[in-house]
Structures are given as structure tokens and as C-alpha cells.
N, C-alpha and C positions, 0 to 999 in steps of 0.2 A: 510251197511247191511239193508238199507231202503227197506221195502217190503219183506225182507227175514225172515226166521224163524230159531230158534235154536231147535235142537233135544235134549231134556232135559231128563236126567236119574237120578232117585233117588233110590239108592241101600240100602236095609235094611237087617237085619239078616234073615227075612222070605220071603220078597217080593222084586220085582224090579218093580218100576213104570217108565214108559217112555211116553213121549208125545211131541207135538210140541208147542212152545211158541213164540208169536209174539214179535216184538221189543217194543210193548207197555205193555208187561207183561201178555198178555192174553193167557191162556192155551186153545188151540183149539182142542186138542185130548189127551187122557190119557188111557193107557192100563196097565195091570198088569200081571206079571208072577211070578211063584214061584222061590225063590232064593235057590240055593244049597250052603249053607254056610259051611257045614261040610264035604263036599267031598274034592277033590283036588282043587288046584288053577284053573286048567283048567275047572273043573266042574262048579265052581262058575262063571267063565268067560262065559261059554256056556249058563248059565241061564240068564246072562245079555244080551247076544246077542239075545236070544229068545225074550225078551221084545222089544229090539230095532228093530228086524226084523218085529215084528207086526206093529210097527209105520211106517216102511218103505213101507208097503203096501198102505199107505195113498196116495191119488192122489197128495198131495202137496210135494212129495218127491223132486222134482226139485228145490223147494224153500229153501231147507235146506242148510245153509251155514256153520254150525259148530255144535259141540256137547259139551254140558256141563254136568258134572256128579257130583252128591253129594253122599257122602259115609260116614258112621259112622267111628269113630276112629281117629287116628293120620295120617295126610296127609302132605306130602311134596308138597306144592302148586307149587313150582318152577319146579318140574319134573313130577308132576301128579302121584306120587308114594304113594300107601297105605302102610304106615310104619307098622302099626299094628292096629287091631280092634278086640275087644272082641267078637263082633257078627259075624266076618268073620275070623275065626282062620287060614284058609289056605292062606290068603292073607297077608303074612308078607314080607315087602319090595317088594310088587307086583307093577310093573310099568304099572298101569292100563291105563294111557293116551297113552303110546306108543303102547300097545296091541290093543287098540281101533282104533288108527290112522292107524295102519298097516291093520287092518281088514276092516275098512270102508272107508278109504281114505278121511277123513275129519279132520280138526283140532279139538283137544279135550282139554278141561280144566277140572281139577278135584279139588274139595275142600271138606272139612269136611261139613257134612250136615247142622249142626247148623249155621256155618259161611255162607254157601250159602243162607240159609233161611234168615239170617240177612240182606244180600245184597238185596234179593227180597223185603223184607219189607221196607228197606230204600229207594229203588229206586221206587217201584210201590205200596207199601202197606201202612200199618199204620204209618210207619216212614217217609213217603214221605214229603219232605219240611224241614226236620231237617238236620242240618250239621253233628251231631254225634248221632248215634243210637246204643244202646246196646240191643241185642235180647237174649231172654232166652226161650228155649222150655222146659216145665215142663211135665214130664210123667213118664215112667218107670225109666228114668234117668233125668239128667239136662244137656242140651247142650246150649252153648252160642256162641255169635259172636259179634264183635264190628266193626262198620262201621264208618269211618271218611272221610268226603269229598268224599263220593261215593266209597270208597275203603275199602275192608276188611283189618283190621289190623291182619297180620299173623305172625309177628315176624321174626326171622332169617331164618327159613326154612318153616314155615307154621303152626306148631302146636299151636301157641300162641292163647290166648283167651279162655282157658278151665276154665271158671268161675265156673262151677259146681264142680270143684275139688279144689276150694279155701277152706281153713279150717275155720270153725266157732266154733269148740270145739276140741282142740288138744287131749283131753282125750276121745273123742267120739268113736263110733263104727268104726271098720275097713271097709273102702270102697273097692269096687272092684278094684280100682286103686292101692291099697296097702297102702294108707295113712289113717290117722284117722280123723274122724270128718268133712269130706267134706260136703259142702252144700247139695250135692246129697243125703246124708244120713239123711237129715232132711226135705227137701221140695219136694221130689219126691213122686210118688204114693206109692211105697212100703214102704217108710218112714212113710207116714201118716197111712197106714194100720198097720205097726208095733207099732206105738205110740198108736193107738186105742186098739190093742190087749193087750199091756202092761197095759194100764189103766183099761181095762175090767178085767184083772186078779187080780188087786188090789182093785177094787171098789166093795163093798158089793152089791150095787144096780145094778151091771152090768147085772144080769140075766133078769132084766126088761127093759133093753135098747133096743131101736128100732133097734140098730145095730145087736143085737142077732137075732131078728126076720127076718131082711133082709138077714142075713147070714144063715138062716134056722137052727138056733140053734148051729152052729159050728163057733167058733171064728176064726178058720183057714180060713174061707171063706170071712172074712172081707176085703174089698178093700177100696181105697180112695173114690170110687163112693158110696160105702155103707155108709161111714162116712158122705159124703155130703148130701145124701138123708135123713139120720137120723137127721142130724142137721137141715135141712129144715123142718122136721116134728116136731122140737122142742125138740129133745133129748138132755138133758143137758150134758151127757158124750161126745157125738159127738161134741157138741159145744166147749167143753173144748179142744178137740183135734184140732179143727180148730183155736181156739184162740192161741194155741201153735204154729201152723203152721204160723199164721199171724205174730207172733213175730219173729220166725226164718227167715221168708221171709224178714222181715224188717231189721234184723241184716245183712243178706246177701246183700240186696239191699243198705243198708247204706254203707257197704264197697265198693260196686261198684260205688255208687255216689261220695263218698269221693275220690276214686282213679281216676275215669275217668270223672266225672261230665258230663255225656251225656245229650244232649238236650231231648232225649226221651228214655224210656225203653219200649220195645215191648215184650209182653208175649204171647207165642204160646204153642202148644202141647196139649195133652189130658187134662191137668189140668188148661188150660188157663181160662176157664169159672169160675172155682172155685177160682183161684187166684185173678181174677178181682173182684169177689163178696166179697173178703176179703179186698179189697183196702182201704176202710175207716179205718179199724183197722190197716192195714199196715202203712198208712199215719200217724196215731196217734202214732204208735210205732217208726216211723222214727225220731220223735222229739228227742228221746233218743239214736238213733243208727246211725244218720248221723250228722256230725259236720260241714259239708260244708255249708257256708252261702247261703241261697236261695235254699236249697235242695228241698224245697216244690214246686219249679217251674219246676222241672224235670217232664215231662209228662210221665205217666205210662198208656199204652194202650194195648188193645187186638190185636193180629196179624190179618191181613186181610185175608191171604191165608189159615189159618187153617191148615189142614192136608197136604195141597199142597205147603206149604212154601218152603220146600227143593227142590221140583220139579221145582217151579218157580225160585228158587235160582240157580239151576244148569244152567238155561238159562241166568240168570243175570250175571253170571261169565264173559260173553262176552260183557257186557256193563258197567263194573266197571269204565273204563276210556276210553279216546279217542283211546289209543293205541290198545285196545282190538277190536275195530271195524274193524281192519285190518284182523282179523281172520287168522293171519299168524303163530300162534304157538309160536312166539317170542323166549324167552330164551330157551325153551325146544328144539327147532329145533337146536339152536346153540350148546346145550349140546350134542345132538345126533351126530352132525358133529364132535365135539371134540373127542367123544368116537370112531367114525369110523376112525378118523385120527390116533388114537393110534393103 
């Protein structure tokens, strides 16, 4: 694929980003279209095609050798099938890779967005040079991926690596996944906001908190960003909330380190800046929450690609190992042949 480019697509619940990515991981174009997540499966597919068609107007079209796609939810990486995704309710067992290949006549690979982002950061970004990289995107939810020797660890079918749904308190609040006390319920943006509102409801001094002023007097308007700004301004209640987040983040990362012992942990997503600012406290708390000898040597760094990690990751799916350079479609093509033979 030397000199060629990948058409990368990052599908979300509200938008579709698409662009061209070089073999060196440089995003050379980036367009966006609105995603139709609540119509039919065909409506959602049409929205994706709209974004791709905008990219195909680019003069570099002849250099496109393959397409990579990142998508939220549970994905069968072997077949490129979206098994289920809360943000894309109409795509249940939707064979996205097959549909795109039929429509555009190029080989396609599909992966969960956080796993794809992990691969981009491991190959071209903040995790470059490390043998094993654990990636976490912290925002509205918590998405994760683990890359070992340049390849995503996907498990038997592809859904492995959902670190955001590992439990840190089995008596905790019910998560959207159906379990109780998932990490996502403690270290995501909504979790921080919920913790702040609960503390404000109990604290007599809450009425004078900077969080109340930033939220225009309505606690319901408090967000993770509100808490971060108030803490930076010296608000004691906001600082307590972030101290709690730092410990919960340490509990979670301690589990990850003890289980996987990655060379590096890369933090991305909308809360990356905040999480990295809490790193000194997280490191201090890790002493009590990680028992792996030498856990302090695990690098914890901010993602390089920022909001474009999943887009770059979609392209990186074609460079995970030497076999992918063939752009042949591999196992999925064989699967299709077997189905046609039946």
C-alpha cells in the first residue's frame, strides 16, 4: 500500500466523519455528515454513504486502496458485523462491511471505535514504540482497547476489551449495559456531574459553590466541565468531586495494570485533559490499588489524535499486521464464499 491511502470512516450516534489517511497516519481530509441513527437500517447506511461520497469527490480518489470503519458498540471483527450498539439501535446484526463492499467495490474492515482508536495511538500516536498499549476514551461513556504487538486483542469474535464495563462496585448504580457498578458509572462525564449534584444536595455550603454560579443557579446544569472549571477556580466542593474521581480512576487503572501490565496507558476522549491533570493524585492512589510490582513504570499519557483517534484508527485497521497490507478482505471473503456455496 506504499503511496496509497485508506478511506477512513468514524460512525457515531449523531455524526459520520470520513476522510483520507496516509500510510504514515496523517489525516489529509476530513468531512462530516449527520447520522440517521433512529430511522431504518437502510436510513443509517444512506447517511454513512453521504459522508463517504463527499470524500470521493476528492482528487485523490484513484489512490484509495481500502476502507476502514470505526463504529460504537459490539462488533464481530471477523465478519465486519455490527452486533448491537445503543447509539445505533437499527443496526442489530447489521453486516456493515459486506454492504459497504458491495456499494463501493473496495475491501472494508470494521471495528469498535475505541479499539480502532487504540490501534491508531499504538501505531502512530502517543503509544508508538510500546509493545503493549491500553487505550481508554473518557467522555459520555468509557471505551477501551488493548493492542499487543501491533494488533488489537479482540477475543473470540471481536467484542473483547470492554474495560469500561468492568465492575468496581458490585452494589453500585445500574449501568446502561445492565450490570451494576461499572467503571463507566464512576469515571465518565455524566458520572462526575452526578457525583457533584449529589454532594451539592448534601452540603450546606453548596449554595456558595462556584459550580452553582457556573450552572446559572440550577444544579441540573452541572457538567464535568463545570466541575473542572470550579475546581480550577479553587472551589472546595468541586475539588472533593475530582479527588473522588482520581481515586476511582486509580482503582480502575490498578485493575487494568494488574490484569494486563501494559507498557503504556493512553487516555483520550473529552475528559482526557482533566484525567491527565489528575495524574499526580492517580499515581499516589495507585500505590494502594495496584499490587503488580513496578506498576509505577507503566506510562500514562494523553492521546495524540484527540477527537480524531477513531478516524485514524479506522485506517490503522489496514496496517495492524503484514497480512492486512494485502487489502484482500481475508477471512470475510472466505466466509462469503462459504455462504454462497450453501
